[in-house]
N, C-alpha and C positions, 0 to 999 in steps of 0.2 A: 730690613736687611736680610733676614732669613728667607722670605719668599723670593727675593731677588737672587740670592745665592743658589737656592734650590732650582730656580728656573734656568740659571746659567750652567750649573754644574751637574744637575740631575741627569739630563739627557746626554751630557758629554762623557762622563766617566765610564758608564757602561759601554759606550761606543769604543772607548780606548781599550777597555779591559776585555771585552768579549769579541766584538765584531772585527777588530783589527787582526785577530788570530784565528785562522780557519780551523785550527786544531784545538782551540781552547773551549772548555766547557764551563768556564767561570760565569757566575751570576754576580751582578752588583749587590752590595749589601742592602739595597732597598727591597730585594726579594726576601721571601720568608725563609726561615731556617730550614723548614721541611724541604723546600725546593733545593736548597743548597745541599742537603744531605742526600737527596735522591740522585744527584749527579753520579755518573759511573766513576770507577776508580781509575779509568784510563785517561784522565785529564792530562794534557800536555801544556806546560806553561810557555808562553811566547816571550822570548828574550827581548823583543822589540817594544814590549809594553811600557817600560820606563820612559823611553824617548818619546813615544807617542803620547803618553800622559803629560809630559812637559810641554809638548806642542799644543795640546788642547788647553792647558792652563794658560799658556801664552795667548792663545786665540780669543780667550774670554774678554781680555782687556782692550780698550780702544787703542788704535794705533798711536804710537809715540808716548803713551802715558807711562809705560814701564821704563822706557828709555829716559824720559825726563826725570822720573823718580830716581833712577840710578845715577844720573848726572847731577841733579840739583839737591836731592834730599839725602841720599846715601852718605855723602862725605861729611855732613854736618856733625860736629863734635865727635869725630872719630867713628861715626856710624851708629852712635847710641840713639840718636833721635829716630833714625829710620827703623832701627831694630824695635824700639818701643812702640812706634806707630803700627808696624805690621803685627806685633803681638796683640795689640788691642783690637785691630781689625779681625784677626783670626778668631778671637773669642766672640766677637759680635756676629760673625758670619758663618762659622763652621760647626756650631754645636749641633745642628741638625744632622751632620754627618758623623761627628766624633763622639757626641755626648757632652755632658757637663764639663766645662773647662774654665780655668781662671788664670789671670795674669799673675806671675810670681817673679821673684828676684832670682837671678842667676849670676854666677861668677864669670867674668870676662877674662880673656887672655892677658889683659894689661894689669890684672890684679884687683880691679875694681868690681863692683857689683852693679847690676842694672835691672830695672823692672821690664826686662825684655824676654821673659820666659812665659811659656804657656803650659800649664799642667792639665792634662786630660785625665780625669778621674778613672774612667773605664771606657776605653775606645770601642764604640759600637761597630766600627768598621772591622777591627781585628776580631772582636768577639763573634761577629756573624760570619766572617770568612773562614774562621777556624784554621788559618794557615799563615805560617811565618813568611812563606814566599810571597803571598799576596800583599802582606803588610810591607815587606821590604821593597818589592818591585813596583807596586802600584801606588804606594804612599810615601814611605821614607825616602828612598833614593830620588824619585822625580821631584818631590817637594823640596828637598835640599838643593837639588840642581836648579830648580826654577827660581827660588829666592836669590841664590848667589849669582847666577848667570844673567837673569833678566831684571832683577831689582837691586843688585849690588849689596844684598844683605846675607852674610854668611848664616848658615843654620845647621845645627845638628839636632837630630831627633833621636831620642833614647826610649824606644818602646820596652815595656816590661811585660814579658810574655807569661809571667806568673799571675799577675793580677789585672792585666790588660790596660794598665795605665800607660801614659806616654808623656815624656818631658820634652818640650820644644825649647831650644836655647838659641834665640835669635842673637846674632852678633858673635857666635862661636863657630869656628870652622869644624866640619866633621873630621874624624880621624881617617887615616888612610884605610882602604878596604881591608888590608891584612891585619889592621889593629882594631877594627870595628867589631865589638863583641856580638852585636845584633846579627851580623852576617854569618856567624858561626853557630847560631842557635839550632838546637834539634827541633824536630817536629813537635807540635803541641800534642799533649795527651788526648785532646778531644778531636784531633784531626782524623777524619774517617779513612783517608788514604794511608796515614801512618799506621793505623790499626791494621789495615789490610796488609801493609808491608811487613808488619811484625808477625802476622800469621804465616806469611811466606818465608820470611827470613827469621826464623826463631833464633833465640840467643843473641839478638841484636838490640842493644840498648842505646839510647841517646842518638838516634839516627839524625844526621843533618838534613834539614828540609831540602829536597832536590830542586826546589824552585827559589831558594834563597840565594 
């Protein structure tokens, strides 16, 4: 499963993140940390990346497979079966990208709990990108949209920018943007751009990531 996922997603995500934006200087997380750090501070994040990432995720799957899943599987038992299935598939196929992760139980909106969560212990994608905006726009938002719109499975992702963990909650709708705490996060302390901005804008603390 891992080699297949790498073969499918490996070439696709960098194409969405880098080559779709003529002004973007982002490198995919498969690149070394030193390469990421050597990029200039004049990076411009492309607002079209989330929608492009969703389209690439959609293109990976055979025609009609996602539509059939949405029609036939998603409605079973109020969506719990579909949510538990995608949680397990996520753990099986995505550890090469995110790092060690496990299925766990999450609370659902109907008051019950279900083993439809995925806990990422320390996300390699976030750790290597060093950027809240990259996490939000190339992972959290497009992934949430993809599962809900194309597979009929609501998803909220709750990244922890302090310890780089992340909680996936399949079967739970994300909050409205204005109520999503992740979208209001300041730049990470390790972000080289944030450090440069602090040098220019002294006395500024807790700056919101300009790409979030």
